[in-house]
KEKOL-513415 format. One line per 2 residues: their letters; for each residue x, y, z of C-alpha. Coordinates in steps of 0.5 Angstrom, whole numbers, plus 500, padded with zeros to 3 digits. Example, Ala and Ser with C-alpha at 12.3 -4.5 7.8 and 13.67 -1.06 7.14 Angstrom:
BEGIN
as) 525:491:516; 527:498:514
REM end
This chain:
BEGIN
ms) 580:458:519; 577:465:518
gc) 575:463:511; 570:458:514
av) 562:460:514; 557:454:516
gp) 550:454:513; 548:455:505
dy) 550:461:501; 543:464:499
vr) 541:463:492; 534:466:490
pk) 529:461:489; 527:459:482
id) 519:460:480; 516:457:475
vp) 511:462:472; 509:463:465
aa) 513:467:460; 507:472:458
fk) 500:474:461; 494:472:458
eq) 492:479:457; 497:482:452
gp) 503:485:454; 511:483:453
wk) 511:480:461; 517:476:463
ta) 519:473:470; 519:478:476
ep) 525:480:479; 525:485:485
gq) 529:491:482; 530:498:485
id) 524:501:488; 522:508:487
sn) 517:509:492; 517:517:491
hr) 515:516:484; 508:521:483
ww) 504:516:479; 498:519:481
ea) 499:526:477; 497:522:470
yg) 490:523:473; 491:530:472
dp) 488:532:478; 491:538:482
il) 487:536:488; 489:529:488
nd) 496:531:488; 495:536:494
lm) 492:530:498; 498:525:496
dq) 503:530:499; 499:531:505
aa) 498:523:506; 506:523:505
aa) 507:528:511; 502:526:516
nq) 499:519:515; 501:515:521
ni) 501:508:517; 507:511:513
rf) 510:514:520; 510:507:523
ae) 513:503:517; 519:509:517
aq) 520:507:524; 520:500:523
yr) 525:501:517; 530:505:522
qa) 529:500:527; 531:495:522
qa) 537:499:520; 539:499:527
aa) 539:492:528; 543:491:522
qa) 548:496:524; 548:492:531
ar) 550:486:528; 556:489:524
as) 559:491:530; 561:484:532
fw) 566:484:527; 570:489:532
pa) 573:488:538; 570:490:545
ig) 575:495:548; 574:497:555
yq) 577:501:561; 577:500:569
ag) 579:504:575; 579:503:582
aq) 581:504:589; 580:498:594
ra) 582:498:602; 582:491:605
qt) 584:488:611; 588:482:612
ns) 589:477:618; 596:474:619
nt) 598:469:625; 604:473:626
sg) 603:480:625; 595:480:626
pk) 590:484:622; 593:489:617
la) 590:494:613; 592:496:606
dt) 590:500:600; 590:498:592
yt) 590:502:586; 588:500:579
vg) 587:503:572; 588:499:566
ln) 585:497:559; 582:491:557
as) 580:488:550; 576:482:547
we) 575:479:541; 571:473:538
ad) 574:470:532; 569:469:527
vw) 571:462:525; 565:459:523
gr) 561:465:520; 556:466:525
vr) 558:474:525; 558:474:518
rt) 551:470:517; 548:475:522
ve) 550:481:518; 547:478:512
ag) 541:477:516; 541:484:518
da) 542:487:512; 537:483:508
gs) 532:485:514; 534:492:513
qa) 532:491:505; 526:488:506
si) 524:493:511; 525:499:506
aq) 521:495:501; 515:494:506
la) 516:502:507; 515:503:500
aa) 509:498:500; 506:501:505
rl) 507:508:501; 504:505:495
si) 498:502:499; 496:508:502
qa) 497:512:495; 493:507:492
tl) 487:507:497; 487:515:497
aq) 487:515:490; 481:510:489
dy) 477:513:495; 478:520:492
lq) 476:518:485; 470:514:488
lr) 468:521:492; 468:525:485
vt) 464:519:482; 459:520:488
dl) 459:527:487; 457:526:479
lk) 451:521:481; 449:526:486
el) 449:531:480; 445:526:476
ya) 440:525:481; 439:533:483
rt) 438:534:475; 433:528:475
va) 429:530:481; 429:537:478
gy) 426:534:472; 421:530:476
vr) 419:536:479; 417:539:472
sl) 414:532:470; 409:532:477
al) 407:539:475; 405:538:468
tt) 401:531:471; 398:535:476
nq) 396:541:471; 393:535:466
yk) 389:532:472; 386:539:474
ag) 384:540:467; 381:533:467
va) 386:530:461; 390:525:466
lr) 388:520:472; 389:521:479
sd) 394:515:478; 398:519:474
va) 399:524:479; 401:518:484
qa) 406:515:480; 409:522:478
qt) 410:523:486; 412:516:487
ql) 418:517:482; 420:524:485
lt) 420:521:492; 424:515:490
aq) 429:519:486; 430:524:492
aq) 431:518:497; 436:516:493
li) 439:522:492; 440:523:500
dl) 442:516:500; 448:518:496
da) 450:523:502; 452:517:506
tr) 457:514:501; 460:521:500
nq) 461:522:508; 464:515:509
le) 469:516:503; 471:523:506
ha) 472:521:513; 477:515:510
ia) 480:521:506; 481:525:512
il) 484:519:516; 489:517:510
tg) 491:524:510; 493:524:518
qs) 487:529:519; 481:528:524
pa) 474:527:520; 471:533:524
af) 476:538:521; 476:535:514
tl) 472:537:508; 472:536:501
sf) 468:540:496; 469:542:489
ap) 466:547:484; 460:544:480
ap) 464:543:474; 463:536:472
lq) 469:531:473; 473:530:467
at) 478:525:469; 484:523:465
lp) 485:515:465; 492:513:463
qi) 490:507:458; 494:501:458
pt) 496:499:451; 499:492:449
gv) 506:495:450; 506:495:458
ps) 514:494:460; 515:488:463
dl) 520:491:468; 514:494:471
le) 512:488:475; 520:488:478
rr) 518:494:482; 513:491:486
pd) 515:492:493; 512:486:496
ia) 515:482:492; 522:485:494
sa) 520:484:501; 519:477:501
er) 525:475:497; 529:479:502
la) 526:476:508; 528:469:504
aa) 535:471:504; 535:473:511
an) 532:466:513; 537:463:509
an) 543:467:513; 539:465:520
ig) 541:458:518; 548:459:518
va) 547:463:525; 544:457:528
ka) 549:452:525; 555:456:528
al) 552:455:535; 554:447:534
fp) 562:449:534; 566:452:539
al) 567:459:540; 574:462:540
tl) 575:469:544; 582:473:544
sa) 583:477:550; 588:482:552
sg) 589:487:558; 594:492:561
gy) 595:497:566; 597:499:573
sn) 596:496:580; 600:499:586
la) 599:499:594; 601:507:594
fa) 597:511:589; 603:516:588
qm) 607:510:586; 602:507:581
fd) 604:509:575; 611:507:576
tp) 614:501:572; 614:496:577
sr) 606:497:577; 605:495:570
vw) 601:489:569; 598:486:563
sl) 595:479:560; 594:476:554
ga) 590:470:553; 585:465:548
al) 579:461:550; 576:456:547
ag) 569:455:549; 563:450:547
tl) 557:446:549; 558:438:550
fd) 550:437:552; 544:441:551
gg) 539:436:550; 538:437:543
lr) 537:445:543; 542:447:538
ta) 540:442:533; 532:444:534
rt) 534:451:533; 538:449:526
aq) 531:445:524; 527:451:526
av) 531:456:522; 531:451:516
aa) 523:450:517; 523:458:517
yd) 527:459:511; 522:454:507
as) 516:458:509; 519:464:507
va) 521:461:500; 514:459:500
qy) 511:466:502; 516:469:496
kq) 513:464:491; 506:466:493
tv) 507:473:493; 510:473:486
lg) 504:469:483; 499:473:487
gf) 502:479:483; 501:476:477
qe) 494:475:478; 493:482:480
ve) 496:484:474; 492:479:470
dn) 485:481:474; 486:489:473
ls) 488:488:465; 482:484:464
tl) 478:488:468; 480:495:464
rv) 479:491:458; 472:489:459
ld) 470:495:462; 472:499:456
qe) 468:494:452; 462:495:456
sv) 462:503:457; 462:503:449
vq) 455:499:449; 453:502:455
aq) 454:509:452; 449:506:446
av) 444:504:451; 444:511:454
ea) 442:514:448; 437:509:446
aq) 434:510:453; 434:518:452
la) 431:517:446; 425:512:448
er) 424:517:454; 423:523:449
la) 418:519:445; 414:517:451
ls) 413:524:453; 411:526:446
qy) 406:521:446; 404:522:453
ra) 402:529:451; 399:527:445
gt) 395:522:449; 397:516:445
at) 401:513:451; 399:512:459
yl) 404:515:464; 406:509:466
vv) 410:508:459; 413:515:461
vt) 415:513:468; 418:506:465
tq) 422:510:460; 424:515:465
aa) 427:510:470; 430:506:465
sl) 434:512:462; 436:514:469
aa) 438:507:471; 442:507:464
qr) 446:514:466; 447:511:473
ta) 450:505:470; 455:509:465
vq) 457:514:471; 459:508:475
la) 462:504:469; 467:510:468
gr) 468:510:476; 470:503:476
ql) 475:504:470; 478:509:474
va) 479:505:480; 481:499:476
sv) 487:503:473; 489:505:480
al) 489:498:482; 493:496:476
ik) 498:501:477; 499:499:484
av) 499:491:482; 505:493:477
gg) 509:497:483; 507:504:482
gw) 506:506:475; 511:508:470
rv) 515:514:469; 514:520:464
gd) 517:519:458; 516:511:457
av) 511:509:452; 506:507:456
pa) 501:512:458; 497:514:452
sa) 492:518:456; 485:519:454
tv) 480:523:457; 474:519:460
pl) 467:523:460; 464:521:466
ar) 458:526:465; 456:532:460
ng) 453:538:462; 446:539:461
na) 441:534:457; 435:534:452
dd) 431:539:456; 436:545:457
al) 433:548:451; 426:548:453
ds) 422:553:457; 418:552:463
nk) 412:551:459; 415:545:457
ag) 417:542:463; 414:535:462
rs) 420:533:459; 425:528:462
ag) 431:532:466; 435:526:466
pa) 442:528:464; 446:525:458
n) 452:521:460
REM end
């Protein structure tokens, strides 16, 4: 009878998914594998400051601590369920003084002393305890997967915020150099106006262009401050006590490239998929727990000890007492309560299976999205680099024509604005590539190990030092200060 266990045995739900992604890569059906939440995937970006921030987040982020506490709670719940396999053993000791009445002798006082042990054990005939343990173990495994998911989410968010902050700094540097160039352009236009070779409207246009660039430079501070505050919270610090500043050297980020040979087993390490699958297993075990309640419970009990009216004689042989027994208990009528709970457990399992399947499909979509995004951004960045070169050439030609008197200052303003916009877009494209690469690493479950054939690293130049005007002296301040990308 102890071999009986009601309820269905768990089988991982089958999912119909394509054998490969639309984007190239040897992908296969996702199956939750071992989760390596300690893998330092962010080191592929080659930024020691980012590495240090990740360490701070791992030690002090409150969401990670919350997930760790939940995992310990799940472990304790699983251990509590396993304790039901063993009998419960207790002890008792007591002294009692009581009065009894008799028709012949009248009231009589007597002392009674007892000491003993008792034990009881519920035989797991219908598998209730085994199914409860299954559910507890699956819940514990789901909880550790959720902890890994929380860590990965914090890591990815921190990496994206940090990279966006660095890109914002590059934009500030771009606008700062542009403002310096516009100041020189305004000085040139003002001097030409005083000499009578330029119009007052040229000066007004130069002032407008300069003030607009200054306003945009100031606006970038709001974005940077918000990113810095977000990084402070992610690393477990107060924004007021956290400052992130860098040397003026431009960022040369190492972008991990994703070739067609991305290993298909990366998706198997997605912690959210593993968690959803384990929750389905726990829900399946709960069906057995609910069904076991439909059958009677068999409890075995035993007790032994000593009982005597005199404490001095309590441990004598005649004072020994013991008992053995078995009890079979069940419910005859409960108004359909147990049947309803069984149906509830079945419905909960169906819901968990649907959630698991949706999580897997969502994981495939995230990988598809980010692979596609990286491919498109790579193509776009090549075209945008050509646009930057063309815009800077047009800017230089317009300035030369303006000095020669063959072009109006409106042409200069237009070409300078186009050059700034092209360079700004190039910087933003590089930032989007970095953010998308982090999103892809998160989508595949946390990156890859060093030594795999995946990360063919490539340096993404977000900005170059200097520009076409750096070789000019202050007497030729009319050329654009817009930096090359």
